[in-house]
C-alpha positions, 0 to 999 in steps of 0.5 A: 050195725057193731061190725059196720061201727067197728069197721068204720073205726078200723077205717079212722084208724089206718086213715085208708078213707078217702079225704077230700083235701083239694082245694088245699085252703078257701078263697079263690086263688091262683098261679101257685108257687110252692116252695120249702123254706126251712122246715115249712112248705109255702105257697105264694099266689094270684089273688084270683078276681077282675084286675082292678081288684088283683091289689094283694097277695096273701101267702099260706104256710103249713108243716105237713101239705094239709094244714094252712095257715093264712097270712094276709096281704104280705105285699099289696100296691101300696107298698109299690108305687108304680103297681095299680092293678093286676098283681100276678104270678109271684115267684119268691126265693131266698138269697143271703137271708132275705126274701125276693118276691118277684111279681108282674103288676099292671098286665101292660099291653105295649112298651108305652105302659107303666107296670111289668115285673117287680121284685120286692124284698123282706127279711121273713117269708111272710112279709111284708114285702116292700118295694126293692127297686122303686120300679119294675125289673123288666117293663118292656116287651123282648122278643115278643114275650109280655113281662108277667109269669115270672119264675126265679130259679137258682141252677146247680152253679149257683147263677140265679135265672129268670124265666117269664113271658106271656103272648106266646114266647118265653125268655131267660134272663140271668140275674146279676148278685143282687137282683137289680138287673141282668148280666148279659149273655156271651153274644152280648143279649140280655133276654134269650128265647127259649120258647118251646112249642105250644107255649103260652105262660106259666114257665118253671123249671127244676132239676132231677138227676141232672136233667132240667125239668122246663114246664109251662102252661098251654091253652086259654086260662079260662077254658077247658084246654087249660093245661100244663106241658113239659120238655127235658134238657141238658142244659137251662137253656134247652133246646126244650122239645116238648114232651108231653101233656101232663096236667088237665082238666077232668070233666068228673072233677074240675075244669081249667087246670094249669099254671102250676109249681113242683114242691119237692123236699131234696133227699125226697122221692116225693114230688107234687103239683101245685097247680090251680083249676075251676070247680064244675060248677063255677063259670066265673073266670076268676073263680079258681082254686088251689090244689095239690096232687102227687107227681110220678116218674116212669123208670126213664125219668119221663113224667106220668100224667098227673090225676087231678083229685078231690083226695088230694095229697096225705099229710106229709109232715117234712124231714119225714123222706129224707134218705 
């Protein structure tokens, strides 16, 4: 008996036993964007509920990836007069001491409806956010892309690009300096289609070793085939040739794993995939929760398949891994 207690104490002290850190916080959420501001990790997800109940956004902050603080209703439809429902897939970026939150609203099905992609602004990452434009930034279907699932990306040269699109089409457009509109490309077009093979929704981009890693979700979000794939290119405009599927459900753990983002601390070798999935005992399409698992690369820079887990990741305080 004493020997067993001693071994248990050893495991507790070394933290080598299996912890269950997934999901990372309570509640039904989806479409998480993970990002670092100063010395804090942040996650901005969709509130996962029927469309008419999706009228607000919450945010979560952490100093170590395992202990999270909830910031309630950082944005809601009372602050966005044109948004009525289906507040989706927030994407955030800091520019000149302001935090710009891009979001989708109203789930428009045609050019004759009010809605699309909007922008909100705040002086703090926890909000409150207010409507920046008083109208949608994108309110029409361009190149067949439903105006949802936006991701704002800062390139190496300082340009800001917005990647977005549902209904199997993905566009990129260059934001102007104050985020009130777009700068046309050299050929005069504003929205350039970059849709890779099997693309459905949820675009995401990051740079590693001067290569552009473009990622997206495939399959149907309510079904077992929901997943994440990626491509690598030399330019933010591609061409994006599909490499492989790197995130998908595990029948022993959870279903519907997808619509992700990637967190990476500058100067660190650690990459984390933040995504949503559905517990095995849940059949409601909106019963989704946020999880984090480690993402690895092989010696040639290709992403290895991410193994979804209940353990998730261990505490990783910022600024500890910088070279």
